Phi, psi and omega in degrees: 000133179281129176291146179245123183240127174259120175257108186247129185209164167235139177216130178273308187249000173114347181296308180292329174302313179296319176297318179299318177299320180292319176300315179298319177299317179298317179295317179295321179296332177276000176100007182277152166276133189235137168246116175264119185223139174259148177275163183296144176281135179253341184289145177289155180305325180301319178291318180294316181295334181289345179238106183303325178294321179295312180298315181300315180291319180303318179291317182291325184275359181301337180286341180282133180299147179278136182295143174225154179303330178302330177297325178286322177297323180292324191279151171268339182209157183230151168227127182245135179232144181202148168291156176275128177238100180055041178078016182220164177294154175298148181303327182298316179289319179299321179298319177296313181301322180296343178277357186272003186305317181298313179295321177298314181297331177280355183082012185284356179248352183286148174063020177253134177297142180217146178217165183219154179215161188202177172216160176210161179288322183248151180305322179251044184269009174103019182299316180295320178298322179297313180294321177294326176298317176295326179300327177302319177296313184297326176298315180297324179292337188080021180283165180257105184286126183236091176278161177287339184057203175256058187262000183205145177303335180299326179296315179295317182298332182270008178113353172077049175262103182287349181282326181171158179303139179213150180235145176250123186261345183263209183306130179081359180249161177243022178058223179273058179280182185304319182294314180296321180292322176297318178297320179293320177298317177301316180298324179292333180287000000 
């Protein structure tokens, strides 16, 4: 039986989108059927238009299917990605997660492997806190949290976050560069 993996993410400027694609590639390379889905945008057009990178990515990512709770019901495993916002997941991903109560009450999220990945502007911008914040949700679901740990040289090359692949977009970081993408592919496997 082929494993089914839902890669659900939010990305404003494209960094987490690139990580999500790499996680999906890793899962597919391991033989999984993959659904790559973005969550709905909540920000008003005025805020998006004020940042050219945000607008460019919003337009480019429109081709990616929008996440629905049904994607989680379909999947045997999940990977969630979000930019770090003050050490926490973006509101867009949290809003999607808040819609899962019915599936959770039915037991549809229990005993399924789950992992998370993120990005931040600064090296110490809260990536680990963001992933740990998502872990609180996964505990309530009864999901099986699967971090990459230090199980592959790719994790070390990307800065060594054992909680999940993460990218730094600001000073000293290379965003969704080769090292971060390799770590995300490893996490997807």
